[in-house]
N, C-alpha and C positions, 0 to 999 in steps of 0.2 A: 504493500500500500504506500501511496505517496500523499503526504499531508500538504494541504494548500490552505493557508490562513490558520486562524486559531480555533475555529469551530467546525470546519468542513473537512470531511475525510473522503478522499476519492479512492476507491478500491478497483484495481485492474489486475487481470491475469492474462498470461500468454500460454498457449498450448495447442495441441493438434485437434482437440474436440471442442468446438465453440459452444455447442448446446450444453455440454457438461459444465463448461466454465461459467456460463450464464446461470445455470441452476445452482452451482456452488456459491457464487457471489450473492445471489438473492437469499439463499438459505442462511449464509453466514451473517448477513445483515439482520435477518429475522431472529436468529439465535442470539446475536449481540443485543438486540433490543429487548428480547425476553429476559436475558440474564440480568441486564441492568434494572429492569422493572422488578424482577424477583428480589434483587438486592435492596431495592428501594422499599419494597413491601415486607422485607424480612422481619422488621420489628413488629409490625401490625399482625403479620401471620403467626408469629410465635405467641403474641398476646392472645389472639383468638384461640389458638390451640390450648393454651394454659386455661383460659376461661371455660372452654368446652369441657375439659376434664374436671374442673371444679364444679361446674353446673350439674354434672352427672351425680356427683356425691351429694350436693346440696339439695337436688331435686328429690332424691331418695329420703334424705333426712326430713325434708319438709312434708313429704307424704306421711311419714311415720308419726310426726308430731300432730299433724292434722287429724289423722285417724284416732290418735289417743285423745285429742280434744273432743272430738265428736262422741266417742264412747263415754267419756266422763260426763258430758252434758246430758246424754240420754239416760245414763244410769242415775244421776242425781237430780234430774229435772231442773237443772240450772242452765239457763241459756244466756243471761246477761248479768254483768256485775252491777252492784249498786253504785251510787254516785261516788261514795268515798273510795271504793275499790277501783272504780273507773279512773279517778284522778291519779291514784297510786300506779295503776297500770300504765297510764300515759307517761308518767314520770319515768317509771322503770324501762319502758320501751325506749324512751329517749336516751336513758343512761346505757342501756344494753347496746344500742346502736353505736354509741360513742365508744363503749368498751370494745365492741367487735372491730370497729375501725382502727382504734389504737392498737389492739392486739395484732391486727393484720399488718399495720405499719411496723410494729416491733418485730413481728415474724419475718417481714420482708427484709428489714435491716439486718437481722441475724443471718438470713439465707444469703443475702448479697455479700455480707462480710465473709462468711465461710466460703462462698464461691470465689471471691477475689483472692483469698488467702491460700486456697488449695488447688485451684484450676489454672491451666495454661491456655485452654481454648475458651475464648470469651464470646464466641458466636451465639451462645445459649444463655447469656446473662438475662435474668428475669426482668420484665418490664416494670418500671416504677408505678405506672398507672394501675396495674393489677393490685398492688398493695395499698392503693389509695394515697400514694405519696404525691404531694403537691409541691414539695420543696424544689425550687428550680435548680439548685446546685447539684442535687442528687440526679435529677433527670438529665441535666446537661452532661455530667460525668459519665453516666451509664451510656448515653448516646455516643459520646466521644470514644469510649473503649470499644463499643461494638463497631464503630466506623473504622478504627485502627485495625481491629481484628479482621474485618472483611478485606481491608487493603492488604494485610499480610497474607491472607489466604489467596488473594488474586496473584500476588507476586510469586507464590510458590510454583506456579506453572512456568515462570520465566527465568527465575534465578535459582542458583544452588543454595543448599541449606546454610552454608557458611558465608553467604553474600553480606556485605556491610549494611545493605538496606534493611535487612531483618533486625540487626542489632539496633539500628536507629529507631525502628518502629517499636521494638521491645522497650527501649528507654522511654519513649513517649508514653507507652501504656503504663509503665511503672510509675511515671510522674503523675499521671491522672489517677492511678490507683491510690497513691499516697494521699492526695488531696481528698479523694472520695472516702477513704477509710476514716480520715479525721472528721469529715462531715457526718459520716454514719455514727461515729462515737457520740458526737454532740447531739445528734437527732435522737439517738436511743435514750439518752439521759432526759431529754425533754418529754418524749413519749412516756417514759416510765413515771415521770412526775405527774403527767396528766392522768395516767392510769390510777395512781394512788388517790388523786383528788376525786375521780369519778367513782372509784370503789367506796370512798367514804360516803358519798352521796347515796350510793346504792344501799349501804348498810343502814343508813338513816331511814330510807324508805322501807327497807325490809323490816325494821323495828315497828314501823307503823302497820305493816301488813299483818304482823303477828296478833294485832288486836282485833282483826276481822274474824268472822266465823271460819271454822275449819274448812268448810266446803268452798267458801270464797277464796281462802288462801291457796287451796289446791288448784282451783280453776285459774287463779291469777298466775301460778307458777307455769301451768301448761300453756296458757296464752302468751306468757312472757317468752317461753322457748319457741313457740310458734312464730311470734313476731320477729324474734332474732333471725330465725332461718329464712322467713319470708323477706326480711330486709336485705339479708346477704344475697339471696337469690336474685332479688330485683336489682341489687347493685351490680352483680356480675352481668346481668342482662344489659344493663345500661352501658357498662364498660365494653361489652362485646359489640354493641351497636355503634359506639364511638369508634372502636378499632376498625369495624367494617366500613364505616363512612370514610375513614382515613385511607384505607386500602383501595376503596372504590374510586376515590378522588385522585389517586396517584396515576400518573401516566409516564411512559418511558421517556427518558431523556434523548433517545435516538429517534430522529425523524428521517425517514428514507425519502430523499428529494426526488431521486430518479432511479428506478429499478434497473438492474443490469440487463443489457441486451447486446446482441451481435451488431457491431457498428460497421461490419462489412470490410474491415481492414484486410489487406493482403498479407502474404507470407513475410514474416520478419526473421525467420531462421528455419533451418540452418543456412549458412552462407555456402552454397554449393561450389561457387567458383573458388573460394578460399580453401574449402575442403579438398577439392581436386588438386589444387596446387600443393597443399600439405601432403596429400597422399603420394603425389609424384616425388616430392622431395624426400619423404620418409622411405618410399619404395626404393629410391636410389641410395640414400645415405646409410640406411640400416644394413643392407647386405654389404655395402662397402665397408662399413665399420666392423661388421662381423668378420669379414675376410681379413681386414687390416689387423684386428686384435688377434685373430687366429694365427696370422703370419708372425706377428710380434712375439706372441707367447709360445709359439711352437719351437722347441729347442731340440727337435729330433731331425736326424739326417733324412732328406727326401730324395736327393738325386746325386749323380756323380759330380756335377759341378760344385756342389757343396763340399764333397770329399776333397776335390782338388784344391779348393780354396782353403780348407782347414788343415791340410796335411801335405807334405812333400812325398809321401809314400805312394808308389804307383799302384794302379788298380790292375790286377792280373785277370780278373774275370767278373762277369755279372751273371747271377743265377736268378731265374724267375721264380714266381710264387708257385709252390707245388700244390696240386689239388688232390694228391694221393693220400691214403690213410696212414702209411708208414714212412720210414726214411729211405726205403730202397727204391728211389725214383729211377735210377739207371737200370736196375734189374727189372722192375715192373714195366717200364715204358722206354725201351732202349732207343726208340726213334723220336722221342719227344724233344721239345726245345730245351728242357732242363738237362736231358742227357747230353745234348750237343754242347750245352754250356760247360759241363764238366769235362767233356773231351777237349774243348778249347783251353780250359785251365791245364789239362794234362799236357797239351802241346806247348803251352807257355813254360811249364815247369821243365820240359825237356831242354828248352833253350837255356834256362837258368843252370841246370845241371851240366850242360855241355860247356858253358862258359867257365864253370868252376874246375872242370877237368878232374873231378873226384873219381876215385875208383871204388869198386865194391858196391854194396847196396846203398841206395840213395834214401836219405831220411827227410821226412816232411813233418813239421809240427804245425798243427792247426789249433788256434786259440781265438779268443774274442774278449770283449770288455766285460760282459756279464752273461749270466745264464739266459737262454731263450733266444739268442741271436742266430742259431742254426749251426753252431760249431760241430756238433756230432753229426748232423745231417750232411754237412759238407765233407767231413772225414770219411763217412761210410761211402759216399758216392764217388769221391776221388779215388779211394781204395778200389772201388768196384770197376771204374774205367781202366785203371792200371791192370787189374786182374784180367779183364776182358780183352786186353791187348796182349795176352799170353805172357805177362810178366808175373813172376812169383811175388806176391804182395802179402804183407801182414799188417793188420790194423791193431794197434796196441792202445788199450784204454788206460790212460794215465790220469784220468780224473778220479783220484782215489776217494774223494769226498762224496761225489754223486755219480756212482758208476751207471753207465747206460749200455749202449751197443748191443749187449747180449739179447735184449728183448726182440730186436728186429730180426735176428738170425735164429731165433728159437734155440739158443744154447744156454748152458748154465753158467752161473757166476760164483760157484762155490770155491773154485780155485782160479787164481790169476796172478797178476803182477805182484800183489802184496805177499802171497805165499812164496813166490820165488825170491823176493827181496829179503825175506826173513829166513831164507834157506830151508824152507819146509818141504819144497818140492823142486824137481829139476825142470829144465826148459821144455822137455817133451811132454811133461804132464800138464802144462798150462796152455799149450797150443791146441786150438780147436778148429776143425774143418767147417766149411760153410757150403751152401748149395752152389756157390760160384766157384768154378774151377780156378785154381791158382790163388785163391783168397783164403787166408787163415786169419783167425781172430785170437787175440790174447786179451781176455777181460781184466778188469781191475781187481776182482776178487773181493773178499770181505773188507768192510770199511775199517781202517786201522786208527788207533788213537793219535798217531804221529806221522801223518802222510808226508809232510815236508822233510822230515828227517830221513825217512825211508828213501826218498828220491836222491838224497845226497850221499848215499852209501856207495862203496866200490861195487857192490852187487849190481847196481844199476848200470855202471860202466860195462860190466861183464855181459849183462843182458843185451845192450845195444850192440856190442862187438859180435856176439854170437848171432844176432839177427842179421847183421850186415853180411855175415858169411853165408847165410842160408837163403836170403831173399834179395830180390832186385830192388824192391821199394818197401820202406818201413814208414807207415803213417802213424804219427803220434797224436792221439786225441787228448789234449791237455786241458787242465782247468782254465776258467776265465782269468785272464791276466789282470783285469781290473779289480778282482775280488781277493785273490790269494797270490802268493809269490811262487807257487809251484811251477808255473809256466816259465818263469825266468830261469829257474834252475834247470829246465829241460832244453833251453835254447842251445846250449853248447853241443847237444847231440844232433841238432838239425842242420841239414845242408840248405834247406829253404824253410821259410816261415810264412804261414798264411794267417792273416788277421781278418776275421769275419765281421762284417758290418751289415746290420739288417735295416732295410728301409722302414722309416717311420717308427723305429724302435730304439735304435742306438742313439744316445744323446750326443750332441755335438761336443760337449765338454769332456766326454770320455776319451776323445782322440788325443787330448793333451798328454795323457800318460804315455801312450805308445809313441807319440811324436818325440817326447823327451828321450825315451830310451833309444829311438832310432837315430836321433842327432848325436847322442853320446856313444853311438856304435855298440851299445850294450846288446842290441838285437840287430843282426845283419841279415842280408838277403830276405828282406821283409816285403810282402805284398798284401794288398787288400783284396778281399772277395766281397762284392756287394750282393748280399743275399736277399731273397724274398722280394725281388724287384717286381713292381707292377708298373707298366707303362702309363705315363701321364702326359698330357699335352704340354709341349713347351720344354720337356726335359732333354730333348736332343737325341733320343734313341728311338729307332723305328721298331717295327714288329716283323722284320723279315723272317726270323726263325721262330716266331711264336710270341706268346705273351711275356715279355720281360727280357728277352735277349735277342740281339740282332743288330744289324747295321744298315737297315733301310732297304733290304731287297724286296720288300712288299710282296706283291702277288707272284713274283718269280720264284718264291720259296715253296709254293704249293706243290705237294707231292713228295717233298723231301723229308717231312716230319709228320708225326702223328698229330692229328687235330684234337686238342683237348676240349671236350665239351664243357661249357660252363654250366654249373649246377644252379638251377633256379631255386627260388625261395620255397616253392611247394615241395620240390624234390628233397631239399634239405630237411624240411619238417617231417616228411614221410620217412626219411632215413632215421631220424631221431626216434620216432615212434617204433620203428622196427627193432632198433637196438633195445628199447625198453622192453618190448615183448620177449626178445631172446634172453 
């Protein structure tokens, strides 16, 4: 709502449903008018309610006394008082009415006093007119308290309980209460004095009554009670009539000048042009911001360009993402792009070994930064491609802390390198054959309490020397270099070292460790293998040989490799359910 001037309130609403808004505004104005009129009539309404409850009891009392009076007259054949009794009756009637009025005043003062001292809700303060109180200070004080109490109740819908406005209203109520209680005390003293005076007059009249005949005395008593009840009843009726006139005369302070109606205004919102512009801007900037934040926060290696930027170590090969279930990618799909990637690594290693001119079996150590980068996967498949080329090859599991290898070849791990190093068994007892001709496996064996110390013993030297005499190639599957020092201890046995990096897994900061060891020549003949590579636009490598390895031959490579079917979402879900059933 918008206020214009000091006494006119204009109410407007905006929304999609005009008819509903018109009804809402009109009903709101009607409810406001009714609420204000109800507050204005509250005093008179409570007075009438109190009088109605009092009239009920007085009416019953009046009927009882009237019945008793009629029975007495019929029984004693006395229908009228004699002149002397009539004069006394008139006096006593006047005194009794005074006593009744004074007692009602005194009772009201005591009720009001107790109410002010014990209550905190002053909306139900009894009206002074009901008690016959004509003193202006009392009526003004009670009216002021009721007005402040109504104001406080109204603010409770708009303010919190601890709002300062409530404390200010409570202070005003307390100030009016203090003055009102003082006035009540003085008024009670005056009424009590008047009661004593009237009681003295009644006693004097009652002494005169005792001189009358007994029947006249009894009749006088009954008529006296009847007159008191009748007077009180008539008084309450008069007060009710007065309150009803006041209530009927009250009108609401709200005057509706003009009812709400549809003025036929056009659309004021939403601003479609602005919304479209905002949608375009947000549609552009939000994806841009997401990509930018993702790029800034991504600290994992994504492509070969990043590897070349972060390290001087050369990349010997790129291995694509394997879709098979196990690690035997070369054996399961010998014509796949992944198999060709490992053959390319084998060819590159031949050049390394040729340049060295070393004699006897060639050793290759495969390591990585952390677990999960595909170190064992690469070790198994590099050993497989050497064995498939009719070279006697042995794969040695030197990750003594987390032995693997044996699970893919269905062999046992009860005896292995650990048993040999502690001189528990001989070399023949730890060499195990595989389903691939020319490929033998030496597993790690049981996990020892001191793996690093075992690899430093002379027995390890003897093991490598014996393997060089028996095999053309020895592949050493070592622990992650970034986690333990075991791999560094094994470097001295290797003619070439491969460091596996996994796309979107290996963190960029991890290359700093191997870079430092490469620069200090602590690790020689070192090359990177970029594993789990998946082609992405803009990374500079085509898909000539398949998903993840190749140099841009495109469609000319068709027919040279097995096509790996991509598994759909439904097929993957179905495969999970089948595993659960089995």
